[in-house]
N, C-alpha and C positions, 0 to 999 in steps of 0.2 A: 298734282295732288287733287284727288277727287273730293268734293265736299261730302262731309259725313253728317248724319243725324245722330246727335249725342244725347243720351239721357244722363244728367247729373243728379246725384242724390245728396241732399243736405237735410236729412230728416229732422234732427233735433233742433236745428238752428236755421232760421230763415235768413238768407243773405240780405234781406231788406230790414232786418231787425235793428234796433238801436245799438250802435257800437258802444262798447264799454260795459254793457250789462253782462250778467254771469255767463250766458250762452252765446254771446255775440262779440267776437273779436277779430283777430287776423284772418280766421278762416272765411268769414263773410266777405272781407275785402278781397281775399284771394279768388273766391268764386266769381264775384261780380267782375273783377278786372279780367280774369282769364276768359270768362264767357264773352265779354265785350270784344276782346282781341281775336278770339276764335271766330266770332261772327264776321269780323273784317276779313278773315281768311276764307270766307265762304261757307263755313259750317253752320248748321242749325242746331240750337241747343234748347232742351227743355230741362229746367231745374225743378226737382220735386222736393217739397218740404211739407211738414205737418201743419195742418190748419189748427191753430190754437184759439182763434176767435171767429165766431160765426159771421161777423160783419165783413170779413175779408172775401174778396172775389176769389173764385177758384183759380182763374188764370189772369195773370198780370203781365202785360207786355214790358219787356226790358230792352227791346231793340227790334229791328226789322225781322230778325230770325231767332230771337231769344225770348223765352217767356218763363215766368215763375209759376209753377202749378202747385196749389194747395190741395192736399188730399185729406179727407175727413174720415177719422176713425172713432168719432164720438168725442166726449168731453175730455180734452187733454190740456186744458189751459195751464195747469200747474203740475203736470205729470213729471216725475223724476226719470232720470235716465234708466235706472234698473227696471222701473215699472214700464217704461216705453219699450224696453227690450222684449217684454212679454206680449207686446202688441204689434210687433214687427210683421207678423204674418198677416194681420189685418191691413197694415200699410201696403204690403206687397200685393195683396188681393185688390186693393183700390188702384194701385199703380198699374197692374196688369189689365184691369178693367178699363182704365183710361186709355191705355195703349190700344186695346182692341176696339173700343168705341171710336177712337180717332183714326183707326186703321193705319197706325204708324209702324214702320219697321225700323227700329233703331240699329245703328251700326256698332255701337259701343256704349258701355256703361262706365261712368267715372264716379266713384263713391268717395265721399268726404266724411271721415271719422268712422269709428268702428261700427256704430249702429247702422249707418248707411251702408257700410261694407257688407254687413250680413244680408241686407235686402239686395244689394248689388250682386251677391253671389247667387241668390235665388233667380234674379233676372238673367244672370249669365247662363244658368242651367236651362231655364224655361225658354228664353229667347234665342239661345245658341249664339251668343255674341261674346266678344272679349270683354273682360272686366279689369279696369284699372282702379286702384285705390290709393288715396292719400290720407294718412292717418291724422296728420296735423299735431298730434301728441301721442305718446305711448303710455298705456296704463302701467306697464312694468317699470318704466323709468320713474314715473311718479311714485310708485310703491317702494321701489328700492332706493332711489337716490333722494327722494323727498320725504320718505317715510309717511306717505299719505295712505292711511289704512282704509279710507273710505272707497278707494278704487275697487270696484267689484271684481271678483275672480273671473266672472263670466266675460268681462271686457278683455282680460288678458288671454283667456282661452280663445275668444273670437279673433283677436288680433293675431295670435299665433297661427290659428287655422287659416286665416285670410292670407298670411304671408306665403302660404304654400298653394292655396287654391286660386288666388287671383292671377291674372296673366301678367300684371305689372304693378309694382309699388313705386309710385312717384315719390322720391325722397328729396327733400330740399337741401340737406347738408351731409357732409361726410360724417359728422358726429352722430346724426340720426341713423345713418347707414350702419355705423358701428354698433349703435344700440340695437338695431334690428338683428345684426349678426350675433351679438353677445347674448341678448335676452330671449330671442325667438328662433335662433338658428335658421334665419330666413335664407332662401336661396339667393346668392349674389347675382345670378344671371336674370333674376326677375326684377331687379331694382333699376330704376332710371333716375340718375342724379341730375335733377333740374332745380335750380334755385327759385326762390320767390322773387317777385318783381315790385316795381314802384311806378306809379303814374307820374311821369316826369312833366306832363302838361299841367297837372293839378298842383304838384308839389315842386315849387320853385322859390328862389330867394325873394323876400319882400323887404321893404324898408323897416328896419327895426324900430326906429323912433316913432314912426306913424303907427305901427302895429301895437306898440305899447300904449300909445295915446288912446287908440280906439278900444283896447281891452282894459284900459284903466290900471295898468301895471306901473309900479314905480320906475321912474326913468333912471335913477342913480343906483339901483340895486343890481346885483348879479342874479338874473332871472334863470332859475332852473325849471325844467319841465319834465313832468311824468305823464305818460299817455298809456292807458291800459285798464284792464279789469283789476279788481281789488282782491282777487283770489290769493291764497297764501303763497303759491309758488312765484307770484309776480314781485314779491319783495318790497312792497311799498312801506311796510312797517320798518324795515331796516334802513330805507332811504330817509324816513322821518328821523330815525335815531342818528343818522349821519349829519343832519343839518347843524346841530350845535358844535360839531367837530370841524366844520369848515372855517377857514381863516376869517375872522370877523371883519377884516378890512374889505372883503368882497360884499358885505352886507347882503347875504343870500336871501332870496325870496323864492319859494317853491310854488309853482302852479300845477295843480293836479287835475288831469282830465280823465273822466271815466267814472265808473261806479254805478250802483243800482239805486241811487237816491238817498236822501237824508235819513230815511227810516231803516235802511238796510243794515244788517249786523256788521258787515265789514266796514261800511262807512262810519258807523258809530265807533268802532274800535279805532280807526285811524284818527278820528277827531279826539278821542280820549288820549291817544298817544301825543297828539299835538298839544293838548292842554297840559298834560303831565310834563312835557319838555319846555313849556312856555313859548310855544311857536305860533300861537294863534295869529299874531300880527304879521307873521312872516310866511303864512301859507294861504293860498287861495284854492278853494275847492270849486272848480269851474263846472263840474258835472259832465254830462255826456255832450260831446260836440260832434256834429255830423262831419263827414269826410271833407266836404267843401269848406268848412270853417277851420279845419286844423292847420292849414298853411300859415294863417295869421299867428297862431300860437307858436308854431315852430319858428316863424320869422321873428317873433318878439323875444324869444329865449336866447340866452347866451350859450346854453348847452342843454341837451336832453339827457336824462339819466334812465338807463334800463337796468334795474337792480335784480332781475329775475334769477331764481334758482334753476329754472328750466324754460327753455324756448325751443320750439322745433326749428325756428329760423330767426325771428326778430324783425318783423315787418316795420314796426314803428321806427326802428333805427334807420332803415332805408328812407323812410319818409322824411325824417329829420335831416339826414345827410343831403337828400335831394333839395331841401330848402336852404342848404348852405350852413346848417347849424351842427356843430360837432356833437359827438355822443360819448358819454362815459357809460361803459357797460360791464357787466359781469361776463365771465367766459362761457357764454351759452350760444346755442345755435351756430350760425356761420359768422358771428361777429368778430371773432379773432382774425378772420380772413377779409372781412368787409372793412373794418375800421383800421386805418393806417395810423399806427401809434405816432404821436407827436405832430401829425399833419391834419387828421380829421377827428381826433378824439383819443380815447384810451380805453383799453380793456384791462380792468383791475385784476389783481391776483386772486382775490377771493370775494365772496358776496357780503362780507361783514361791513358794518357801518364805518369802521376805521379805514378800511381799504377804499370804500366808496368816497369818503371825505378826502383822502389823499389824492385820488384820481381827479376829483372835481377841482381841488386846489391847483393841481398841475395844469389842467386844461384851461382854467380861468386865467392863470398866470400867462400861459402862452398866448391866449387870445388878447390879453391886455398889452402884450408886447407887439402885437401885430403879426405873430408867427402863424396864425391860422387864417386862411383866405376863404371866404364863403364860396368863391368861384371854384377853388381847388377842391373844397369839400364836396360840392355838387358834382364836379367832374369825376370824382372817385366812384360814383354809382351809375354813370350813364349807361353802362352795359346791362344794367338790371331793368331796363325799360320793359314793361309788360309785353310789348310787341315781340321782343326777342324771346321771352319766356314762353309765350303762347306758341310761337313758331316751333320751338323745341318740343313742346308737348304735342302739338299737332303732328309732328313727324313721328312721335312715339305712337300716337293713335293710329296713324297710317300703317306703321310697321305691324301693330297688333292685328288690325283688320286684315292685312294681307297674309299674316301668318295663320290666323284663325285660332280657335280654341285649342288649348294644350290637352294632352291625353288625360291628365289627372282630372281636368274639369269635365271631360266627356264621361269619365267613369263616375264622377260625383253626380252628374245630372240624374242618373237612374235612382240615386238615393236621396235626392233633395226632398226633405219632408214638406216643403211648401208647394211642391209641384202637383 
């Protein structure tokens, strides 16, 4: 396998941004971990993102052959995604100028999210290289399944177009593959089914008693953990409503990791729900925790709950399982295949508070009887090591480079409005 020079695009979200904020979640983890493992395979990676603050250096080293490059298109500190779409040509101009100034010949472009995908398509046409895209979520799924009206039509149009113009769509789950087929009529032969991964060196079992002592959590309560953003599809409001329905003998306490701070509208809403339900003494809002601090939270918990209405995969579930902590999840992403019912957690039948509470009760009861082993929980996700995932993606990169641009892309090059 020959080393490749790869341009990764993560325009709207910096991989080094604070996890748990509105635009920083699993995608950032995915990009950081993938790039690190690709570098170990000999590849060279430049990750391009939008400069939102002037104090940031243009280029930040993330490894011996990996760097994060901030591109400046003017004042974009609080720019919305629809507004950013209208500035993508400016971003591409800066991207191409950087490439020419550095005299770089990229072998392949890998775009993350639809905004990046649009720029990736222009790079594909201008640079005459293959283009892989990972959407991480789909606008049509949010609009149809979640009834999220704010998803712009242009996002859906771009995703539908990219499903045909890109050389490869890296899909993490069979469910997301079916969504692509159903909503976008995407070509099946352009999809590469490659799951997400977990850093098994970072996420590993820790001593529960010591973790609780250090984090100041009650020693005699059933500690539940939520990790993620506070957006509506994540389901934190329904998890809060499930807490009073849990068997009181477990004395449940919920630790919430993530959010955009105390003044954020979503955080205020969650705190209001907690007050209305009389849960203030049973809830800890831990705020944003960096990746290196998360294992202690997973280790302190009796179980993690993922109450989402939609996940493209469910990375936090892998992290929890790698730490030996069982997971109760809604039927989203790949979790029906990842979670082994009765052994490593439970996938509930629906996302309602009652179903969540029943699932939590069952898993806590099994754990109390000693039926769930932390070692067995961790062993269930050993195949998801990022090294394995990166090796599969690297093989896909090599296939694309050897194959070259497809005919549709060559025809599109002549019509690319950004060229």
